[in-house]
C-alpha positions in Angstrom: 107.4 -24.7 51.5 104.2 -26.6 52.5 102.7 -23.6 53.5 103.3 -21.8 50.4 101.9 -24.7 48.2 99.0 -24.6 50.6 98.4 -21.0 49.6 98.7 -21.7 45.9 96.2 -24.5 46.4 93.8 -22.7 48.2 94.0 -19.8 45.9 93.5 -22.0 42.8 90.5 -23.5 44.5 88.9 -20.0 45.2 89.5 -19.1 41.5 87.8 -22.3 40.4 85.0 -21.9 42.7 84.3 -18.3 41.7 84.6 -19.4 37.8 82.2 -22.2 38.2 78.8 -20.2 38.6 80.2 -18.1 35.5 80.5 -21.2 33.7 77.3 -22.3 34.8 75.7 -19.0 33.8 77.2 -19.0 30.7 75.9 -22.5 29.7 72.4 -22.1 30.9 69.4 -21.9 28.9 68.2 -18.2 27.8 65.7 -16.5 30.2 62.1 -17.4 29.4 60.6 -14.7 27.3 56.8 -13.7 27.4 55.0 -15.8 24.9 54.5 -14.4 21.6 51.0 -13.8 20.3 51.1 -15.3 16.9 47.3 -14.4 16.6 47.0 -11.9 14.0 44.5 -9.0 14.6 41.9 -9.3 11.9 39.5 -6.3 11.0 35.9 -7.8 11.3 34.5 -8.1 7.7 32.2 -5.5 6.9 28.5 -6.8 6.9 27.4 -7.7 3.1 24.8 -5.6 1.6 22.6 -6.6 -1.3 23.8 -5.1 -4.4 22.3 -1.7 -5.3 21.8 -0.4 -8.9 21.7 3.2 -9.9 18.4 4.9 -9.2 15.8 4.4 -12.1 13.2 6.9 -13.1 9.4 6.2 -14.2 6.2 7.3 -14.3 2.9 5.4 -13.6 -0.3 5.1 -11.4 -0.5 4.7 -7.7 -2.4 1.5 -7.2 -2.6 1.7 -3.4 -0.8 0.0 -0.6 -0.2 -3.8 -0.4 0.8 -3.8 3.1 2.4 -1.1 5.6 5.5 -1.1 3.9 4.7 -1.9 0.4 2.9 0.3 -2.5 1.9 -1.2 -5.8 2.2 1.4 -9.0 0.9 0.5 -12.5 3.6 1.0 -15.0 2.5 0.6 -18.5 -0.4 -1.4 -17.3 1.9 -3.8 -15.4 1.6 -3.5 -11.6 5.1 -3.5 -9.7 5.5 -3.6 -6.2 7.9 -1.3 -4.2 9.3 -1.2 -0.8 8.6 2.2 1.1 10.8 3.4 4.0 9.4 5.3 7.1 11.0 8.3 5.9 9.2 8.3 2.5 5.7 7.1 3.7 4.9 11.0 4.4 5.6 11.7 0.8 2.5 9.6 0.0 0.0 11.1 2.6 -1.1 13.6 -0.2 -1.2 11.2 -3.1 -4.6 9.2 -3.8 -5.2 5.8 -5.4 -5.2 6.3 -9.3 -3.2 9.5 -9.2 -0.3 9.7 -11.8 2.9 10.0 -10.2 6.7 10.3 -11.2 9.0 8.2 -8.9 12.6 6.9 -8.6 13.6 3.4 -7.3 16.7 1.4 -7.0 17.0 -2.6 -7.6 18.8 -4.5 -4.4 19.7 -8.0 -5.3 19.1 -10.0 -2.4 20.3 -13.2 -3.9 20.6 -15.1 -7.1 17.2 -15.3 -7.8 15.7 -12.4 -5.7 15.6 -8.5 -6.5 13.7 -5.9 -4.4 12.5 -2.7 -5.8 13.1 0.2 -3.2 11.3 3.4 -3.5 13.5 6.4 -3.0 11.4 9.5 -4.3 7.9 9.7 -5.4 5.5 12.9 -6.7 2.5 13.5 -7.8 1.9 14.6 -11.6 -0.4 17.4 -11.3 -3.0 17.6 -14.1 -4.3 20.7 -15.3 -7.5 20.2 -13.3 -5.5 20.1 -10.2 -3.2 23.2 -10.9 -6.7 25.4 -11.6 -8.4 23.8 -8.6 -11.6 23.3 -11.1 -12.2 19.8 -9.4 -12.3 21.2 -5.9 -15.6 20.2 -4.1 -16.7 18.4 -7.1 -17.1 21.5 -9.2 -18.1 20.3 -12.6 -15.8 20.4 -15.5 -17.4 17.6 -17.7 -18.4 18.1 -21.1 -21.8 16.6 -20.4 -24.7 18.6 -19.8 -25.1 20.2 -16.5 -28.8 19.2 -16.0 -30.8 16.5 -17.6 -33.6 13.8 -16.9 -33.4 10.3 -15.9 -36.0 7.7 -16.0 -36.8 6.2 -12.6 -39.6 3.8 -11.6 -40.7 4.4 -7.7 -43.8 2.5 -6.2 -44.7 0.9 -9.6 -44.7 4.3 -11.6 -42.1 5.2 -14.2 -41.3 8.7 -14.7 -38.6 11.2 -16.1 -37.0 13.2 -13.4 -34.8 16.3 -13.4 -31.1 15.5 -12.4 -28.0 17.7 -12.1 -24.6 16.5 -13.0 -22.2 15.7 -10.3 -18.3 15.4 -10.6 -15.7 13.7 -8.6 -12.0 12.6 -9.1 -12.1 10.4 -12.3 -15.9 10.1 -13.1 -18.9 12.0 -13.2 -22.9 11.2 -12.9 -26.4 12.6 -12.4 -28.1 13.2 -9.1 -31.8 13.5 -8.5 -33.0 16.7 -6.2 -33.7 14.6 -3.0 -30.0 13.5 -2.9 -26.8 15.1 -2.1 -23.1 14.0 -3.3 -20.1 14.7 -1.4 -17.2 14.5 -4.1 -14.4 14.2 -1.4 -15.7 11.2 0.1 -17.4 9.7 -3.0 -20.9 9.6 -1.1 -24.4 9.9 -2.3 -27.1 10.2 0.4 -30.4 11.3 1.0 -30.8 15.1 2.0 -33.6 14.2 4.3 -31.7 11.3 6.0 -28.0 10.9 5.3 -28.0 7.2 6.9 -29.4 6.6 3.4 -26.0 6.3 1.5 -23.8 4.9 -1.4 -20.2 5.0 -1.1 -18.7 4.8 -4.7 -15.2 3.2 -5.1 -13.4 3.3 -8.5 -11.4 0.1 -9.1 -8.1 -0.4 -10.9 -8.2 -1.9 -14.3 -6.7 -5.2 -12.8 -9.3 -5.7 -10.2 -9.9 -9.4 -9.1 -13.7 -10.3 -8.8 -12.8 -13.4 -6.6 -10.8 -11.3 -4.1 -13.8 -8.8 -3.9 -16.3 -11.5 -3.3 -14.3 -12.4 -0.3 -14.1 -8.5 0.8 -18.0 -8.4 0.3 -18.9 -11.5 2.3 -16.3 -10.1 5.3 -18.3 -6.4 5.2 -21.7 -7.8 4.8 -21.5 -10.2 7.5 -21.6 -7.9 10.2 -25.0 -7.1 9.1 -26.5 -10.5 8.7 -26.6 -13.5 6.4 -24.7 -12.9 3.2 -26.8 -13.6 -0.1 -25.5 -13.3 -3.6 -27.9 -12.8 -6.5 -27.9 -14.5 -9.6 -27.8 -13.4 -12.9 -31.3 -14.7 -13.5 -32.5 -12.8 -10.3 -31.1 -9.4 -11.5 -32.3 -9.8 -15.0 -35.5 -7.7 -15.0 -33.8 -5.0 -12.7 -31.6 -1.9 -12.8 -28.5 -4.0 -12.0 -29.1 -6.8 -14.4 -25.6 -6.1 -15.7 -23.7 -6.3 -12.3 -20.8 -8.4 -12.3 -21.3 -9.0 -8.5 -24.3 -8.3 -6.5 -24.3 -9.4 -2.7 -26.4 -8.2 0.3 -27.4 -8.9 4.0 -30.0 -7.6 6.2 -31.3 -7.1 9.6 -34.3 -5.7 11.3 -32.8 -2.2 10.9 -31.1 -2.5 7.4 -30.1 -3.7 4.2 -26.5 -3.5 3.1 -25.4 -4.2 -0.4 -22.1 -4.8 -2.2 -22.4 -4.3 -6.3 -19.6 -4.6 -8.6 -20.4 -3.0 -11.9 -18.3 -1.9 -14.9 -19.5 1.3 -16.3 -18.0 3.4 -19.3 -15.1 0.8 -19.2 -14.3 0.9 -15.9 -15.0 -1.0 -12.9 -16.9 0.3 -9.8 -17.9 -0.9 -6.1 -21.1 0.3 -4.8 -21.5 0.0 -1.0 -25.0 1.0 -0.3 -26.9 1.4 3.2 -30.6 1.2 3.1 -32.2 1.5 6.9 -35.7 0.2 7.1 -37.9 3.5 6.8 -40.2 5.6 5.0 -37.6 7.1 2.4 -36.5 3.7 1.5 -38.8 2.9 -1.4 -37.5 5.7 -3.3 -34.0 5.8 -2.4 -32.5 2.5 -4.2 -34.6 3.2 -7.5 -32.9 6.8 -7.7 -29.6 5.6 -6.4 -29.5 3.0 -9.1 -30.6 5.4 -11.7 -27.8 7.7 -10.8 -25.1 5.4 -10.6 -25.7 3.9 -13.7 -25.4 7.3 -15.5 -21.6 7.2 -14.3 -18.9 7.9 -17.1 -15.2 8.3 -16.8 -13.7 12.0 -16.9 
């Protein structure tokens, strides 16, 4: 009887011991799970670009480059600046200052107060003269007489001498026989010595005289001390109505920077006059020729 009871106790104890771990497992906390990444995956916001308008088409006159990436075009006589990308810069190689152009641009809004004009297309507007090639090499197409006479004072003697009409892009004038004119480079020289030279530069309508004076000082200072002649000093000479007359010299040459308005347009005359035998006749003939300029 005791043995049977002992066996029952043992069996009950074994069942109890076997059930304990099951109960323990049943009451244990759930196994640890890998941490959940609650950080949402965000796509980076696209870089904000300036607002860009639809392309605008216009026509104007190319004034020139303001800096390596900016050109100025006069539209209805109002100067406007346009940004030029590298891919478009080659399109401007065959377009000269003061050429009429047709172009497209867009307005980019940089911020609430700033807009940037960006050029997208540009082309030269061909004139009838360009199409016919009649201006090539300075060929005369003006209505002015092809030959004439101009009065000139050389070595104290005033006389009339024969001249021939020459034409460059945008203007024409008369040239004395001892001189030659290169229409492509806008250079008037002495045939006997081309170091005697006048470079003619036609100015835009909105040129700034103070800025030109600064340019003259920089250009002339390489030759010598820069001097500006007054209206009184010029009053009895052929350049008496010059808006700016500046010069410098050394023992080899005299250099001039002259701004003058002729036939309603401003011009700069960059003059190189070496010290030598032809110098006495060079300046009087050059001045008489330059004063005969008319717009074409």
